[in-house]
C-alpha positions as CSV (number, residue, x, y, z in Angstrom):
1,X,-27.8,64.3,-15.9
2,X,-27.3,67.6,-14.1
3,X,-29.7,70.4,-14.6
4,X,-28.0,73.8,-14.5
5,X,-29.9,77.0,-13.5
6,X,-28.3,80.5,-13.5
7,X,-29.5,83.3,-11.1
8,X,-28.7,87.0,-11.5
9,X,-29.6,87.6,-7.9
10,X,-28.4,91.2,-8.1
11,X,-26.2,93.0,-10.7
12,X,-23.1,92.1,-8.8
13,X,-24.2,88.7,-7.4
14,X,-24.5,85.8,-9.9
15,X,-25.0,82.1,-8.9
16,X,-25.2,78.9,-10.8
17,X,-27.0,75.8,-9.4
18,X,-26.4,72.3,-10.7
19,X,-29.3,70.0,-9.7
20,X,-28.2,66.4,-9.5
21,X,-31.1,64.8,-7.6
22,X,-34.8,65.8,-7.8
23,X,-36.7,62.5,-7.5
24,X,-40.1,64.1,-7.3
25,X,-39.4,66.5,-10.2
26,X,-40.4,69.5,-8.0
27,X,-39.6,72.7,-9.8
28,X,-36.9,74.6,-7.9
29,X,-38.9,77.8,-8.2
30,X,-41.7,76.1,-6.3
31,X,-39.3,75.5,-3.4
32,X,-37.2,78.7,-3.2
33,X,-36.0,82.0,-4.4
34,X,-32.6,83.6,-3.7
35,X,-31.7,86.9,-2.0
36,X,-28.6,88.7,-0.9
37,X,-28.0,89.0,2.9
38,X,-25.6,90.6,5.4
39,X,-23.3,87.7,6.2
40,X,-19.5,87.6,5.7
41,X,-19.5,83.8,5.4
42,X,-22.1,83.6,2.6
43,X,-23.6,86.6,0.9
44,X,-26.8,85.0,-0.3
45,X,-29.8,83.0,1.1
46,X,-32.2,80.5,-0.3
47,X,-35.5,82.0,0.6
48,X,-37.9,79.1,1.1
49,X,-41.4,79.3,-0.5
50,X,-42.7,76.4,1.6
51,X,-41.3,77.1,5.1
52,X,-43.5,80.0,6.2
53,X,-40.6,82.0,7.3
54,X,-39.7,84.9,5.0
55,X,-42.4,84.4,2.4
56,X,-46.1,84.1,3.3
57,X,-47.5,80.6,2.5
58,X,-50.6,78.4,2.9
59,X,-49.9,76.9,6.4
60,X,-51.3,73.6,5.2
61,X,-48.8,73.4,2.4
62,X,-45.9,74.1,4.8
63,X,-47.0,71.3,7.1
64,X,-47.4,68.9,4.1
65,X,-43.7,69.5,3.2
66,X,-42.8,68.2,6.7
67,X,-45.1,65.2,6.1
68,X,-43.4,64.5,2.8
69,X,-39.9,64.5,4.5
70,X,-41.3,62.1,7.2
71,X,-42.5,59.8,4.4
72,X,-39.1,59.9,2.8
73,X,-37.5,59.0,6.1
74,X,-39.5,55.8,6.6
75,X,-39.1,54.8,2.9
76,X,-35.4,55.3,2.6
77,X,-34.4,54.2,6.1
78,X,-37.1,51.7,7.0
79,X,-38.3,50.6,3.5
80,X,-41.9,51.6,4.2
81,X,-44.0,53.3,1.6
82,X,-46.4,55.9,2.9
83,X,-49.8,56.3,1.3
84,X,-49.8,60.1,1.1
85,X,-46.5,60.8,-0.8
86,X,-47.9,60.9,-4.3
87,X,-50.8,63.3,-3.4
88,X,-48.4,65.6,-1.4
89,X,-46.0,65.9,-4.4
90,X,-48.9,66.8,-6.7
91,X,-50.2,69.4,-4.3
92,X,-46.7,70.8,-4.0
93,X,-46.1,71.0,-7.7
94,X,-49.6,72.2,-8.8
95,X,-50.8,74.1,-5.6
96,X,-54.1,72.3,-6.0
97,X,-56.3,70.3,-3.6
98,X,-54.2,71.4,-0.7
99,X,-57.0,71.2,1.9
100,X,-58.1,67.8,0.8
101,X,-54.5,66.4,0.6
102,X,-53.7,67.9,4.0
103,X,-56.8,66.4,5.7
104,X,-56.1,63.0,4.2
105,X,-52.3,63.0,4.9
106,X,-52.6,63.9,8.6
107,X,-55.6,61.7,9.3
108,X,-53.3,58.7,8.5
109,X,-50.2,58.7,10.6
110,X,-47.4,56.1,10.3
111,X,-46.0,53.9,13.1
112,X,-42.3,53.8,13.8
113,X,-40.9,50.4,14.7
114,X,-38.4,51.8,17.2
115,X,-38.1,54.9,19.4
116,X,-36.7,57.7,17.3
117,X,-35.7,61.3,18.3
118,X,-36.3,64.1,15.8
119,X,-34.4,67.4,16.3
120,X,-35.3,70.6,14.5
121,X,-32.9,73.5,14.0
122,X,-33.7,77.1,15.2
123,X,-34.8,79.4,14.1
124,X,-36.0,78.5,10.6
125,X,-36.7,74.8,10.9
126,X,-38.5,74.5,14.3
127,X,-41.9,74.1,12.6
128,X,-40.5,71.9,9.8
129,X,-39.1,69.5,12.4
130,X,-42.3,69.5,14.4
131,X,-44.3,68.7,11.3
132,X,-42.0,65.8,10.4
133,X,-42.4,64.5,14.0
134,X,-46.2,64.9,13.7
135,X,-46.2,62.5,10.8
136,X,-45.9,59.6,13.3
137,X,-48.4,58.2,15.9
138,X,-46.0,56.1,17.9
139,X,-42.3,55.9,19.0
140,X,-41.5,59.5,17.9
141,X,-40.0,62.2,20.1
142,X,-39.2,65.8,19.2
143,X,-37.1,68.7,20.5
144,X,-35.7,71.8,18.8
145,X,-32.6,73.7,19.3
146,X,-32.9,77.3,20.5
147,X,-30.8,80.5,20.5
148,X,-32.2,81.3,24.0
149,X,-30.0,81.2,27.0
150,X,-31.9,79.7,30.0
151,X,-29.8,80.5,33.0
152,X,-31.6,78.2,35.3
153,X,-30.8,75.2,33.2
154,X,-27.5,73.6,34.0
155,X,-25.2,72.0,31.4
156,X,-27.3,72.3,28.2
157,X,-25.9,70.8,25.0
158,X,-24.3,73.6,23.0
159,X,-22.9,73.7,19.5
160,X,-22.2,76.3,16.7
161,X,-23.8,77.0,13.4
162,X,-21.4,77.6,10.5
163,X,-23.2,80.0,8.1
164,X,-25.6,81.9,10.4
165,X,-25.7,85.5,11.6
166,X,-26.4,84.0,15.1
167,X,-24.3,81.0,15.6
168,X,-25.0,79.6,19.0
169,X,-27.5,76.7,19.5
170,X,-28.6,75.1,22.8
171,X,-30.6,72.0,23.7
172,X,-32.6,72.0,26.9
173,X,-34.1,68.5,27.4
174,X,-36.5,68.2,30.5
175,X,-37.8,64.8,31.5
176,X,-36.6,63.7,28.1
177,X,-34.7,60.4,28.6
178,X,-34.8,59.6,24.9
179,X,-31.8,61.9,24.3
180,X,-29.6,59.9,26.7
181,X,-30.7,56.6,25.1
182,X,-29.3,54.7,22.2
183,X,-32.3,55.6,20.0
184,X,-31.5,56.9,16.4
185,X,-31.6,60.7,16.0
186,X,-33.1,62.4,12.9
187,X,-32.0,66.0,12.4
188,X,-34.4,68.2,10.4
189,X,-33.3,71.4,8.6
190,X,-34.5,73.4,5.6
191,X,-31.1,73.3,4.0
192,X,-27.7,71.6,4.2
193,X,-24.9,73.8,2.8
194,X,-21.7,72.2,4.0
195,X,-23.2,70.0,6.7
196,X,-20.7,71.4,9.3
197,X,-23.5,72.5,11.6
198,X,-25.0,69.1,11.8
199,X,-21.6,67.5,12.3
200,X,-21.1,69.9,15.2
201,X,-24.2,68.8,16.9
202,X,-23.6,65.2,16.2
203,X,-20.2,65.4,17.9
204,X,-21.7,67.4,20.8
205,X,-24.4,64.9,21.4
206,X,-22.2,61.9,20.8
207,X,-19.7,63.0,23.3
208,X,-22.4,63.0,26.0
209,X,-24.8,60.4,24.7
210,X,-23.2,58.1,22.1
211,X,-25.3,56.0,19.8
212,X,-25.0,54.3,16.4
213,X,-27.4,55.9,13.9
214,X,-28.0,59.5,12.8
215,X,-30.0,60.8,9.8
216,X,-30.2,64.3,8.4
217,X,-33.3,65.2,6.4
218,X,-33.7,68.5,4.6
219,X,-35.5,70.2,1.8
220,X,-32.3,71.2,0.0
221,X,-28.8,69.7,0.1
222,X,-25.9,71.7,-1.5
223,X,-22.9,69.8,-0.1
224,X,-19.8,69.5,-2.3
225,X,-17.8,66.3,-2.6
226,X,-15.4,67.5,0.1
227,X,-18.3,68.1,2.4
228,X,-19.6,64.6,1.9
229,X,-16.1,63.2,2.5
230,X,-16.1,65.1,5.8
231,X,-19.3,63.2,6.8
232,X,-17.5,59.9,6.0
233,X,-14.5,61.0,8.1
234,X,-16.8,61.7,11.1
235,X,-18.6,58.4,10.6
236,X,-15.2,56.6,10.7
237,X,-13.9,58.6,13.7
238,X,-17.0,58.0,15.8
239,X,-17.9,54.6,14.4
240,X,-21.4,55.7,13.5
241,X,-23.8,55.8,10.5
242,X,-24.9,59.1,9.1
243,X,-27.7,59.0,6.5
244,X,-28.9,62.0,4.4
245,X,-32.2,62.6,2.8
246,X,-33.4,65.6,0.8
247,X,-36.1,66.6,-1.7
248,X,-33.5,68.3,-4.0
249,X,-29.7,68.2,-4.0
250,X,-26.9,69.7,-6.1
251,X,-24.1,72.1,-6.0
252,X,-23.6,75.9,-5.8
253,X,-21.2,77.8,-7.9
254,X,-20.8,81.6,-7.3
255,X,-19.9,83.1,-10.6
256,X,-19.8,86.7,-9.4
257,X,-19.9,88.2,-5.9
258,X,-18.9,91.8,-5.7
259,X,-21.4,92.9,-3.1
260,X,-20.3,95.8,-1.0
261,X,-21.8,96.5,2.5
262,X,-25.5,96.3,2.0
263,X,-27.8,98.6,4.0
264,X,-31.1,97.0,4.9
265,X,-33.7,99.8,4.6
266,X,-37.5,99.8,4.7
267,X,-38.2,100.2,1.0
268,X,-42.0,100.7,1.2
269,X,-44.3,103.5,1.8
270,X,-46.6,102.7,4.8
271,X,-50.3,103.2,5.0
272,X,-51.1,104.1,8.6
273,X,-54.6,102.9,9.7
274,X,-56.0,105.5,12.0
275,X,-58.8,103.3,13.3
276,X,-56.9,100.1,13.7
277,X,-58.8,97.7,15.9
278,X,-56.4,95.9,18.3
279,X,-57.7,92.9,20.3
280,X,-55.6,90.9,22.7
281,X,-56.4,87.2,23.4
282,X,-54.9,85.2,26.2
283,X,-54.7,81.4,25.8
284,X,-54.1,79.1,28.7
285,X,-53.8,75.6,27.3
286,X,-53.6,72.4,29.3
287,X,-50.5,71.3,27.3
288,X,-48.6,74.4,28.5
289,X,-45.9,74.2,31.1
290,X,-42.9,76.4,31.3
291,X,-39.6,77.5,32.7
292,X,-38.7,81.0,33.8
293,X,-35.5,82.7,33.1
294,X,-34.2,84.5,36.2
295,X,-33.6,88.2,36.1
296,X,-35.9,88.9,33.1
297,X,-38.7,86.5,34.1
298,X,-39.1,85.0,30.7
299,X,-41.4,82.0,30.4
300,X,-41.1,79.2,27.9
301,X,-43.8,76.9,26.6
302,X,-43.3,73.1,26.9
303,X,-45.7,72.6,24.0
304,X,-43.4,74.5,21.7
305,X,-41.0,71.6,22.0
306,X,-38.1,73.6,23.5
307,X,-37.9,71.0,26.3
308,X,-39.0,67.9,24.3
309,X,-42.3,66.2,23.4
310,X,-43.5,62.6,22.8
311,X,-46.4,61.4,20.7
312,X,-48.8,61.6,23.7
313,X,-47.8,65.2,24.3
314,X,-48.2,66.0,20.6
315,X,-51.7,64.4,20.4
316,X,-52.9,66.6,23.2
317,X,-51.3,69.7,21.8
318,X,-52.8,69.1,18.3
319,X,-56.3,68.5,19.7
320,X,-56.2,71.7,21.8
321,X,-54.8,73.8,18.9
322,X,-57.4,72.6,16.5
323,X,-60.2,73.4,19.0
324,X,-58.5,76.8,19.8
325,X,-58.1,77.6,16.1
326,X,-61.8,77.0,15.5
327,X,-62.6,79.3,18.4
328,X,-60.4,82.1,16.9
329,X,-62.0,81.6,13.6
330,X,-65.6,81.9,14.9
331,X,-65.1,84.5,17.6
332,X,-62.0,86.6,16.8
333,X,-61.4,86.6,13.0
334,X,-63.0,89.5,11.2
335,X,-61.0,89.9,8.0
336,X,-61.2,88.4,4.5
337,X,-57.5,88.3,3.8
338,X,-55.7,87.4,6.9
339,X,-51.9,87.1,7.7
340,X,-50.9,84.9,10.6
341,X,-47.5,85.7,12.0
342,X,-45.3,83.6,14.2
343,X,-42.4,85.1,16.1
344,X,-38.8,83.9,15.8
345,X,-38.6,80.2,16.8
346,X,-42.3,80.1,17.8
347,X,-43.7,78.8,14.5
348,X,-45.4,75.4,14.6
349,X,-48.1,76.2,17.1
350,X,-49.1,79.4,15.3
351,X,-48.9,77.6,12.0
352,X,-51.2,74.7,13.1
353,X,-53.6,77.2,14.6
354,X,-53.6,79.1,11.2
355,X,-54.9,75.9,9.4
356,X,-58.2,76.2,11.4
357,X,-58.9,79.9,10.5
358,X,-60.7,79.2,7.3
359,X,-60.0,80.5,3.8
360,X,-57.9,83.5,2.8
361,X,-55.2,82.8,5.4
362,X,-51.4,83.0,4.9
363,X,-48.7,82.3,7.4
364,X,-45.1,83.6,8.0
365,X,-42.8,84.4,10.9
366,X,-40.5,87.2,12.1
367,X,-36.8,86.5,12.0
368,X,-33.4,87.6,13.2
369,X,-32.0,87.1,9.7
370,X,-31.0,90.3,7.9
371,X,-31.8,90.1,4.2
372,X,-31.3,92.8,1.6
373,X,-34.6,93.7,-0.2
374,X,-34.9,94.4,-3.9
375,X,-38.3,95.0,-5.5
376,X,-37.9,93.0,-8.7
377,X,-39.6,89.9,-10.0
378,X,-38.0,86.6,-9.0
379,X,-36.0,88.1,-6.1
380,X,-36.5,86.4,-2.8
381,X,-37.2,89.5,-0.6
382,X,-39.3,92.3,-2.2
383,X,-39.6,94.4,0.9
384,X,-38.4,94.5,4.6
385,X,-39.8,95.7,7.9
386,X,-37.5,96.2,10.9
387,X,-38.4,96.3,14.6
388,X,-36.7,96.0,17.9
389,X,-36.5,92.5,19.5
390,X,-39.5,91.7,21.7
391,X,-37.3,90.4,24.6
392,X,-35.9,93.9,25.2
393,X,-32.4,93.1,23.8
394,X,-31.0,95.6,21.3
395,X,-31.3,93.2,18.4
396,X,-33.0,94.1,15.2
397,X,-35.7,91.7,14.0
398,X,-37.4,91.6,10.6
399,X,-40.3,90.3,8.6
400,X,-40.4,90.3,4.8
401,X,-42.6,90.2,1.7
402,X,-45.8,91.8,3.0
403,X,-47.4,94.0,0.4
404,X,-48.8,97.2,1.8
405,X,-52.6,97.2,1.8
406,X,-52.8,93.5,0.8
407,X,-54.1,92.1,4.1
408,X,-57.0,93.5,6.1
409,X,-56.1,91.5,9.3
410,X,-53.1,90.1,11.1
411,X,-53.0,87.5,13.9
412,X,-49.7,88.0,15.8
413,X,-48.9,85.0,17.9
414,X,-46.6,85.3,21.0
415,X,-45.4,82.4,23.2
416,X,-45.4,84.7,26.2
417,X,-46.5,88.2,27.3
418,X,-44.0,91.1,26.8
419,X,-44.1,94.5,28.5
420,X,-45.9,97.1,26.4
421,X,-42.8,99.2,25.8
422,X,-41.1,96.2,24.2
423,X,-44.1,95.5,22.0
424,X,-44.4,99.1,20.7
425,X,-41.8,98.9,18.0
426,X,-43.4,95.9,16.2
427,X,-47.0,97.2,16.8
428,X,-46.0,100.5,15.1
429,X,-44.6,98.7,12.1
430,X,-47.8,96.5,11.8
431,X,-49.9,99.7,11.9
432,X,-48.2,100.8,8.7
433,X,-49.4,97.8,6.7
434,X,-52.8,99.1,5.9
435,X,-54.7,96.5,8.0
436,X,-58.0,97.1,9.8
437,X,-57.7,94.5,12.5
438,X,-54.7,93.3,14.6
439,X,-55.3,90.3,16.9
440,X,-52.5,89.6,19.4
441,X,-52.7,86.0,20.6
442,X,-50.6,85.4,23.8
443,X,-50.1,81.9,25.2
444,X,-50.4,82.8,28.9
445,X,-52.8,84.2,31.4
446,X,-52.9,88.0,31.5
447,X,-50.1,89.4,33.6
448,X,-48.4,86.0,34.0
449,X,-44.8,86.5,32.9
450,X,-43.1,84.3,35.3
451,X,-44.0,80.6,35.3
452,X,-42.3,77.8,37.2
453,X,-40.7,74.8,35.6
454,X,-43.3,71.9,35.6
455,X,-41.3,68.7,35.4
456,X,-44.2,66.3,35.6
457,X,-45.9,64.7,32.7
């Protein structure tokens, strides 16, 4: 039987959700809130409470959601029951014993019987996809899409996203033969609305590297019947199988949408910290390699999965990050209530590091997604902070839901070093949060902004 929930998102935006599948009986309000956004294709957004994007979360809880999706994949597709599923669901519903459940879940990783490629979607699901991939100790491979244009890379796989403010996606596999094989592909996203985006990438990949089996796993699935029929049509046309797995599924009905042009303004009064202590930490991990973008000399980290990873890569990355996180906790962290902040697509590495920083730690990330703030209970975005893009492009970036004066410390994680003039906009915004300490953690040697592509394992 369907469960209907009505949302008065704003006075002139009303939505009704019909939930038809919720096998773990997870309360919808534990997974998401809803907010209005600047987007002509869809005027609202499901603001996840478990992703670590727009709402600060316990980083361990966010990674456990990825593990739960990985467990569901091997159960529904391979018929294998994972030992950690029940404990993860309890932790997700009750927000209890998260540390214990996390340690137990990721100390036991499942085997995959065949080579399988996992692909996460930028920018929101890069960490979610990586955490699903990290659920397995063998035969798993991972790469995520990116909005970045790497000019030195010839003939990337390109496709379009249907409902996003920024629609272009690219795949840049390097020494990553799994993509050109017949291995099944598993796409990981936080939400399926119509499924058109995933069908776009399936057709783009299939045209170049055909195979038989594809799966889409997501936290939410809102496809209508005509959307599901479109999947069947693509299956028949390409002679493939497309499986779908989600934690919660249903339908969306917009009962009222009379939103005019929304202006996204900073709706908070800042507290400027005069004696803000800023410390910069440069990290040079063994698992790093990179590619530079000509003209702007922009480096990219291999360990972020932009070029592709296998289980051996991931084991090295995780070991290094745990050790590095312990160092940051013992030598750098000074606050009692700490916010760790990833930047854009760079989410998984900061998130995993955050799990090692001790108690009183929350995680979230900056984003390019423009969302309208409204300071009312139950609304998905209570406040907004705007700053200029770190890469020097004239693109507004944002972060949300940070109460002024709530945190005494922020760790800002960057995948590369940026010129000081490009950092100033974000740093000035962070100064107004009332924090005492700002730690900028950069994954490069000091002054090293142009790295060469390392194509050796």
